[in-house]
C-alpha positions in Angstrom: -31.8 146.8 174.3 -28.7 144.9 173.3 -30.7 141.6 172.6 -33.0 143.7 170.4 -30.0 145.0 168.5 -28.5 141.6 168.0 -31.8 140.3 166.6 -32.1 143.2 164.2 -28.5 142.7 162.8 -28.8 138.8 162.5 -32.1 139.3 160.8 -30.7 141.7 158.4 -28.0 139.4 157.5 -30.3 136.3 157.3 -32.6 138.3 154.9 -29.6 139.4 152.7 -27.7 136.0 152.6 -31.0 133.9 152.1 -32.3 136.2 149.3 -29.0 135.7 147.6 -28.9 132.0 148.1 -32.4 131.6 147.0 -31.8 133.8 143.9 -28.8 131.7 142.9 -30.9 128.6 143.3 -33.7 129.8 141.1 -31.7 131.5 138.4 -28.6 129.5 138.0 -28.7 127.0 135.0 -25.2 126.1 134.0 -24.4 122.2 133.5 -25.1 119.4 131.1 -28.6 118.6 131.9 -30.2 115.5 133.2 -28.5 112.1 133.1 -28.7 108.7 134.9 -26.6 107.8 137.8 -26.2 104.3 139.5 -26.3 104.8 143.2 -24.2 102.7 145.7 -27.4 100.7 146.4 -27.8 99.9 142.9 -30.6 102.2 142.1 -30.7 104.2 138.9 -31.4 107.9 139.8 -32.1 110.6 137.4 -29.7 113.6 138.3 -30.9 117.3 137.5 -27.6 118.3 136.0 -28.2 122.0 136.0 -27.6 125.0 138.2 -26.9 125.0 141.9 -28.6 121.7 142.5 -26.9 120.0 139.5 -25.8 117.0 141.6 -29.1 116.3 143.2 -32.0 114.1 141.9 -34.1 115.8 139.4 -37.1 115.3 141.7 -35.5 116.9 144.8 -33.8 119.7 142.7 -37.1 120.7 141.5 -38.5 121.0 144.9 -35.5 122.9 146.1 -36.1 125.6 143.5 -39.7 125.7 144.4 -38.8 126.3 148.0 -36.4 129.0 147.0 -39.3 130.8 145.5 -41.2 130.7 148.6 -38.2 131.9 150.8 -37.4 134.8 148.3 -40.9 136.1 147.7 -42.7 135.3 151.0 -40.2 134.3 153.7 -37.8 137.2 153.5 -40.4 139.9 153.2 -42.3 138.4 156.2 -39.1 138.2 158.1 -38.3 141.9 157.5 -42.0 143.1 158.0 -42.3 141.2 161.2 -39.0 142.5 162.5 -40.3 146.1 162.0 -43.6 145.4 163.6 -41.8 143.7 166.6 -39.4 146.7 166.8 -42.3 148.9 167.6 -43.2 146.7 170.6 -45.8 144.6 169.1 -46.4 141.2 170.8 -48.0 140.0 167.6 -45.0 140.9 165.6 -42.6 139.1 167.8 -44.6 136.0 167.5 -44.5 136.3 163.7 -40.9 137.0 163.8 -40.2 133.9 165.9 -42.2 131.7 163.7 -40.5 133.1 160.5 -37.1 132.5 162.0 -38.0 129.0 162.8 -38.8 128.4 159.2 -35.4 129.8 158.1 -33.6 127.6 160.8 -35.4 124.4 159.6 -35.0 125.2 155.9 -31.3 125.8 156.0 -30.7 122.9 158.4 -32.2 120.7 155.6 -30.2 122.4 152.9 -27.1 121.9 154.8 -27.8 118.3 155.8 -29.6 116.9 152.7 -28.4 119.0 149.7 -25.4 117.8 147.8 -22.3 119.9 148.5 -22.3 123.0 146.4 -20.6 126.5 146.5 -23.1 127.9 148.9 -22.2 125.5 151.8 -20.9 128.3 154.0 -24.0 130.4 153.3 -26.2 127.6 154.5 -24.1 127.0 157.6 -24.4 130.9 158.3 -28.1 131.0 157.9 -28.7 127.8 160.0 -26.6 129.4 162.8 -28.0 132.8 162.6 -31.4 131.7 162.5 -30.9 129.6 165.5 -29.4 132.3 167.7 -31.9 134.9 166.5 -34.8 132.6 167.3 -33.3 131.7 170.8 -33.0 135.4 171.7 -36.4 136.1 170.5 -38.1 133.1 172.3 -36.2 134.2 175.5 -37.8 137.7 175.3 -41.2 136.6 176.1 -42.5 136.7 179.7 -44.0 133.2 179.5 -46.1 133.1 182.7 -48.0 136.4 181.5 -48.7 134.9 178.1 -52.2 133.4 179.0 -53.7 136.7 180.2 -52.5 138.4 177.0 -54.8 136.4 174.8 -58.5 136.8 174.8 -60.6 134.0 176.4 -62.3 133.3 173.1 -58.9 132.2 171.5 -59.5 128.9 169.8 -56.7 127.0 171.6 -58.5 123.6 171.7 -59.2 123.4 168.1 -55.8 124.8 167.3 -54.0 122.2 169.5 -56.3 119.5 168.2 -55.2 120.4 164.6 -51.5 120.3 165.6 -51.9 116.9 167.2 -53.8 115.6 164.0 -51.3 117.0 161.8 -48.4 115.5 163.7 -49.9 112.1 163.5 -50.9 112.2 159.9 -47.5 113.3 158.6 -46.0 110.7 161.0 -48.0 107.9 159.5 -47.1 109.4 155.9 -43.4 109.0 156.6 -43.7 105.6 158.5 -45.5 104.4 155.2 -42.3 105.1 153.4 -39.9 103.7 155.8 -41.4 100.6 157.3 -42.5 98.6 154.2 -39.0 98.2 153.0 -37.8 97.0 156.4 -40.5 94.5 156.6 -39.9 93.2 153.1 -36.1 93.2 153.8 -35.0 95.4 151.1 -34.4 98.1 153.8 -33.9 101.1 151.6 -36.9 103.3 150.6 -37.2 104.2 146.9 -37.2 107.9 147.7 -33.7 107.5 149.4 -32.3 107.6 145.9 -28.5 108.4 146.2 -28.6 110.4 149.4 -27.1 109.1 152.7 -30.3 109.0 154.6 -33.9 110.4 154.9 -33.1 113.7 156.6 -36.5 115.3 156.2 -38.4 112.2 157.5 -35.7 111.8 160.4 -36.0 115.3 161.6 -39.8 115.2 161.3 -40.2 111.9 163.2 -37.6 112.7 165.8 -38.2 116.5 166.4 -40.6 118.4 164.6 -43.7 116.2 164.8 -43.2 115.4 168.6 -42.9 119.2 169.1 -46.0 119.9 167.3 -47.9 117.1 169.3 -46.5 118.5 172.7 -47.4 122.1 171.6 -51.0 120.8 170.7 -51.4 119.3 174.1 -50.0 122.2 175.9 -52.5 124.6 173.8 -55.5 122.4 174.8 -54.5 122.5 178.4 -54.1 126.2 178.1 -50.6 126.1 179.7 -48.2 129.1 179.4 -45.7 127.3 177.1 -48.7 126.3 175.0 -49.5 130.2 174.4 -45.7 130.5 173.6 -45.1 127.7 171.3 -48.6 127.6 169.7 -48.4 130.9 167.6 -44.8 130.5 166.9 -45.2 126.9 165.5 -48.3 127.8 163.5 -46.4 130.6 161.7 -43.4 128.3 161.1 -45.8 125.4 159.9 -47.6 127.8 157.6 -44.4 128.9 155.9 -43.2 125.3 155.7 -46.4 123.9 154.3 -46.5 126.8 151.6 -43.1 125.6 150.8 -44.3 122.1 150.5 -47.3 122.9 148.4 -45.1 124.8 146.1 -42.8 121.6 145.8 -45.9 119.5 145.1 -47.1 122.0 142.3 -43.7 122.2 140.8 -43.5 118.3 140.7 -46.9 118.1 139.1 -45.9 120.5 136.4 -42.9 118.6 135.8 -45.0 115.5 135.1 -44.7 113.5 138.5 -47.7 111.9 140.1 -48.9 114.1 142.9 -52.0 112.3 143.8 -53.4 112.5 146.5 -50.9 114.8 148.1 -52.0 117.7 146.1 -55.3 117.5 147.9 -53.9 116.8 151.5 -51.0 119.2 151.8 -52.8 122.3 150.6 -55.6 121.6 153.0 -53.1 121.4 155.9 -51.5 124.4 154.5 -54.6 126.4 154.5 -55.7 125.3 157.9 -52.2 126.1 159.3 -52.7 129.7 157.9 -56.2 130.1 159.4 -55.1 129.0 162.8 -52.1 131.4 162.6 -54.3 134.1 161.9 -56.8 133.2 164.7 -54.1 132.9 167.2 -52.4 136.3 166.2 -55.7 138.4 166.2 -56.6 137.0 169.6 -53.8 138.6 171.2 -55.0 141.6 173.0 -54.0 144.9 171.4 -51.2 146.9 172.3 -49.5 144.1 174.3 -45.7 144.2 174.6 -44.8 141.3 176.9 
């Protein structure tokens, strides 16, 4: 009961603070506007120059605002709805809650590590920490060894696991195509590095999130208890993250950036992630509370 109360309190704070942070990101507009900046590596970078993300490059600031829309209008409502459903003893609700908390954890980890310092630094730090602890408590609430028996035999674990493995390798190849060529050529620094310290998203994906996806896929295919735990959670998380990525790509396209061929690839992955999320969740046997 104490763990349930702790998660409830954390989720309400996460919802309130993230909604405020996202709103500031979307609606703030002070600043001189775009200008050019010479990075320490000699690269000319176009700086956004407006609002909360005024010190970020124009390309990345646009993406940040797009993700703020997803967080405010999809992430926060889903977080609160899943908390309500989970609070009624629904195993489905708890899986959705855990996956949504995973989205908030990764989102604000990226904001904290990649975003140029801004007045919301402490808010990002709070959101990362609160999301981590709420997710940890939620994940520990599952009776892992019982999970396989709580799903129908028809649950498409093999196809879902196969997709996770394929997605992991596809995104890994995409990031390696950005990182490796400059190393081979001797220029070292990818163009997309701009004026940032390092490639945070690519590093986190290659070192943590993509291996986790691949391992989860293998565990699902082998019908292991941890596969049934991590699979639905990762798919919910991936659906939200891919939705944010689709929004980012769309925003870049509307701003005149070349988004071919990713505009076809990422939304397809997004759709498949949502479909598998739904299939895994609806294949949980009714009235399960493990």
